[in-house]
Residue, then its C-alpha position, 0 to 999 in steps of 0.5 A: x500499499x502506498x503511503x497516505x497523501x499529505x498536501x505539499x507545501x505548495x498546495x497547502x494554503x489553508x485559510x488564504x484566499x483562493x480563486x480556483x474553479x475546477x471541474x473533474x471529468x473521467x470514466x467511472x472508477x477513474x479516481x475523480x472523487x479521491x483526486x478532487x478531495x485531496x486537491x480540495x483538502x490541500x486548497x481549503x475549497x469545497x469539493x462539490x460531488x453532485x451525489x453528496x449534494x443530492x443526498x444532503x438536499x434530500x436529508x434537509x428536505x429543501x424544496x428542491x431536495x423534496x423534488x429530487x426525493x420523488x424521483x429517487x423514490x420512484x427510481x427515475x432519473x433526476x431531470x436536468x433542470x432539477x439538477x441545475x437547481x440543486x447545484x445553484x442551491x449549493x453554489x449559493x453557499x458562501x464557501x464557493x466564492x473562494x473557489x470549488x471543485x465540481x465532481x459528477x456534473x455535467x455528464x451530458x452536453x445539455x447539462x454542460x451548456x446549462x451549467x456554463x450558463x448558471x456559472x456565468x450568471x453567478x459570476x463563478x465561471x470554470x477556469x479549468x477542466x481536469x480530465x483523468x484518463x484511464x483505459x477501459x480494460x484497466x478500469x474494469x479490473x479496478x472496479x470488479x476487483x473491489x470487495x467490501x466487508x458486509x459487517x464493518x464496511x472495510x474495503x479490499x481489492x483482489x489485486x491491490x489490497x488482498x485480504x490475508x484470508x480469502x473472502x474474509x475481512x482482516x479486521x472483523x472476519x466478516x464476509x467480503x462481498x462485491x457490490x452489484x454496481x461493481x460486477x462486470x456487466x454493470x461496469x460495461x454499462x456505465x463505461x458505455x454511458x460515459x463514452x456515449x454521453x459524457x465524452x462529448x463534453x470534452x470538445x465543448x471545454x477544449x474549445x474554451x482552452x480549459x482542459x488539462x489531461x492527466x494520466x490516471x493509470x499511475x499511483x494515486x500519489x503520482x496522479x495527485x502531483x500531476x493534477x497539482x501541476x495541471x492547476x499550477x498558476x491558478 
C-alpha cells in the first residue's frame, strides 16, 4: 500500500484566499472523487460532489430536495433542470466564493451548456477542466476487483489490497462481498454510458482552452502531483 497523501507546501494554503474553479471529468472508477478531495483539502476549498449534494438536499428536505426525493424513490432519473437547481442551491453557499472543485456533473452536453450559463450568471465561471484518463480494461479490473466487508464496511481489492484470508475481512472476519454496481455487466454499462454521453462534453471545454489531461493509470500519489501541476498558476 502506498503511503497516505499529505498536502505539499505548494498546495497547503489553508485559510488563504483562493480563486480556483475546477471541474473533474473522467470515466467511472478513474479516481475523480479521490483526486478532487485531495486537492480540495490541500487548497481549503469545497469539493462539490453531485451525489453528496443530492443526498444532503434530500436529508434537509429543501424544496428542491423534496423534488429529488420523489424521483429517487420512484427509481427515475433526476431531470436536468432539477439537477441545475440543486447545484445553484449549493453554489449559493458562501464557501464557493473562494473557489470550488466540481465532480459528477455535467455528464451530458445539455447539462454542460446549462451549467456554463448558470456559472456565468453567478459570476463563478469554470477556469479549468481536469480530465483523468485511464483505459477501459484497467478500469474494469479496478472496479470488479473491489470487495467490501458486509459487517464493518472495510474495503479490499483482489489485486491491490488482498485480505489475509480469502473472502474474509482482516479486521472483523466478516464476509467480503462485491457490490452489484461493481459486477462486470454493470461496469460495462457505466463505461458505455460515459463514452456515449459524457465524452461529448470534452470538446466543448477544449474549445474554451480549459482542458488539462492527466494520466490516471499511475499510483494515486503520482496522479495527485500531476493534478497539482495541471492547476499550477491558478
